C-alpha positions as CSV (number, residue, x, y, z in Angstrom):
1,M,62.3,19.4,-4.8
2,A,63.1,16.2,-4.0
3,D,65.5,15.4,-1.3
4,L,68.7,13.6,-3.3
5,N,70.5,12.7,-0.1
6,K,67.5,10.5,0.6
7,Y,68.2,8.3,-2.0
8,L,72.2,8.9,-2.7
9,G,73.2,9.8,0.8
10,A,74.8,12.4,2.4
11,S,78.5,13.2,2.1
12,G,80.6,10.4,3.7
13,K,77.4,8.2,4.6
14,S,76.2,6.1,1.4
15,V,72.6,4.4,0.9
16,K,72.6,0.9,0.6
17,L,71.3,-0.7,-2.9
18,H,68.4,-2.1,-1.2
19,E,67.4,0.8,0.6
20,Q,67.2,3.0,-3.1
21,R,65.2,0.2,-4.5
22,D,62.8,0.0,-1.1
23,L,62.5,3.9,-1.5
24,L,61.9,4.2,-4.9
25,R,59.1,1.4,-4.7
26,G,57.3,3.3,-1.9
27,A,57.6,6.5,-4.2
28,D,54.3,7.5,-5.8
29,E,54.4,8.3,-9.6
30,S,54.5,12.1,-9.4
31,E,57.3,12.0,-6.7
32,L,59.3,9.9,-9.1
33,R,58.9,12.0,-12.0
34,E,59.8,14.9,-9.6
35,L,62.7,12.9,-8.6
36,L,63.7,12.3,-12.2
37,H,63.7,15.6,-12.9
38,D,65.7,16.7,-10.0
39,V,68.0,14.0,-10.7
40,Q,68.8,14.9,-14.3
41,M,69.5,18.2,-13.3
42,E,72.2,17.2,-10.9
43,V,73.7,15.1,-13.9
44,L,73.7,18.5,-16.0
45,N,75.8,20.4,-13.1
46,L,78.0,17.5,-12.4
47,R,79.1,17.5,-16.1
48,T,79.3,21.1,-16.5
49,Q,81.8,20.9,-13.3
50,A,83.5,17.9,-15.2
51,V,84.2,20.2,-18.2
52,M,85.5,23.4,-15.9
53,G,87.4,20.8,-13.5
54,D,85.3,21.7,-10.6
55,V,84.0,18.4,-9.4
56,E,84.6,17.4,-5.9
57,N,83.6,13.9,-6.1
58,P,83.5,12.5,-9.5
59,M,81.8,9.1,-8.3
60,R,78.6,11.2,-7.6
61,L,78.1,11.5,-11.5
62,R,78.2,7.9,-11.6
63,A,75.7,7.2,-9.0
64,I,73.5,10.0,-10.1
65,K,73.3,8.3,-13.7
66,K,72.4,5.0,-12.1
67,M,69.9,6.7,-10.2
68,V,68.4,8.0,-13.5
69,A,68.2,4.1,-14.7
70,R,66.7,2.7,-11.7
71,I,63.8,5.4,-11.6
72,H,63.1,4.8,-15.6
73,T,63.2,1.0,-14.6
74,E,60.7,1.5,-11.8
75,L,58.4,3.8,-13.8
76,T,58.4,1.4,-17.1
77,A,57.5,-1.4,-13.9
78,R,54.7,0.5,-13.2
79,E,53.3,1.2,-16.8
80,Q,53.8,-2.3,-17.7
81,K,51.7,-3.6,-14.5
82,V,48.9,-0.9,-15.6
83,A,48.6,-2.2,-19.1
């Protein structure tokens, strides 16, 4: 299981955008796919919490969804580079 706090920051401490990009570019493909799975599970959990009204930080959902897009972008760029 990937450490999401490494990519998104722990509570109160955020990771800068350029640091996120560098971490994603430095990860290998299997790590990116594992991270994508973990992030998608986090989105599901946060959406469930939002429906129930238990979300402690609603902006985390936004950050997680952006992370999904960044991972997809990196994976697509790598596929196009190979082709």
